[in-house]
C-alpha positions as CSV (number, residue, x, y, z in Angstrom):
1,X,-46.4,-8.1,-13.7
2,X,-45.2,-6.3,-10.6
3,X,-44.2,-9.5,-8.9
4,X,-42.0,-10.4,-12.0
5,X,-40.4,-7.0,-11.9
6,X,-39.6,-7.4,-8.2
7,X,-38.2,-10.8,-8.8
8,X,-36.0,-9.4,-11.6
9,X,-34.9,-6.6,-9.3
10,X,-34.0,-9.0,-6.5
11,X,-32.0,-11.1,-8.9
12,X,-30.0,-8.0,-10.1
13,X,-29.5,-6.8,-6.6
14,X,-28.2,-10.1,-5.3
15,X,-26.2,-11.0,-8.4
16,X,-24.5,-7.6,-9.2
17,X,-25.1,-4.9,-6.7
18,X,-24.0,-6.7,-3.5
19,X,-20.7,-7.6,-5.1
20,X,-19.6,-4.0,-4.9
21,X,-19.7,-4.1,-1.2
22,X,-17.6,-7.3,-1.2
23,X,-15.1,-5.6,-3.4
24,X,-14.8,-2.6,-1.1
25,X,-14.2,-4.9,1.8
26,X,-11.5,-6.8,-0.1
27,X,-9.8,-3.5,-1.1
28,X,-9.9,-2.4,2.6
29,X,-8.4,-5.6,3.7
30,X,-5.6,-5.4,1.1
31,X,-4.9,-1.8,2.1
32,X,-4.8,-2.7,5.8
33,X,-2.3,-5.5,5.0
34,X,-0.1,-3.1,3.0
35,X,-0.1,-0.6,5.8
36,X,0.9,-3.2,8.3
37,X,3.7,-4.5,6.1
38,X,4.9,-0.9,5.4
39,X,4.9,-0.1,9.1
40,X,6.9,-3.2,9.9
41,X,9.5,-2.5,7.2
42,X,10.0,1.1,8.1
43,X,10.2,0.6,11.8
44,X,13.4,1.2,13.8
45,X,14.2,-2.5,13.6
46,X,14.6,-4.6,10.5
47,X,14.7,-3.4,6.9
48,X,13.9,0.2,7.6
49,X,17.0,0.7,9.6
50,X,19.1,-1.1,7.0
51,X,17.8,1.1,4.3
52,X,18.5,4.2,6.3
53,X,22.1,2.9,6.9
54,X,22.6,2.5,3.2
55,X,21.5,6.0,2.4
56,X,23.6,7.4,5.3
57,X,26.7,5.6,4.0
58,X,26.1,6.9,0.5
59,X,25.7,10.4,1.8
60,X,28.9,10.2,3.8
61,X,30.8,8.9,0.9
62,X,29.5,11.6,-1.4
63,X,30.4,14.3,1.2
64,X,33.9,12.8,1.6
65,X,34.4,12.8,-2.2
66,X,33.1,16.3,-2.5
67,X,35.6,17.5,0.2
68,X,38.5,15.7,-1.4
69,X,37.7,16.8,-5.0
70,X,37.1,20.5,-4.2
71,X,33.4,20.3,-4.9
72,X,33.5,21.6,-8.5
């Protein structure tokens, strides 16, 4: 009886409980990948600088329009 219960517990442990650890590792790897990509994109080179340039251009144009239009 006890042996059957231990076998059942081993089956549940192997089948279901160990998958949680695998899932956590997968989430950690995905998170690390996203962080690396985000760091690459927002660096001084590449897309991050291009995005910053676009926002700076829009800001400059809005300020120029505000000055010409009187700001009302």
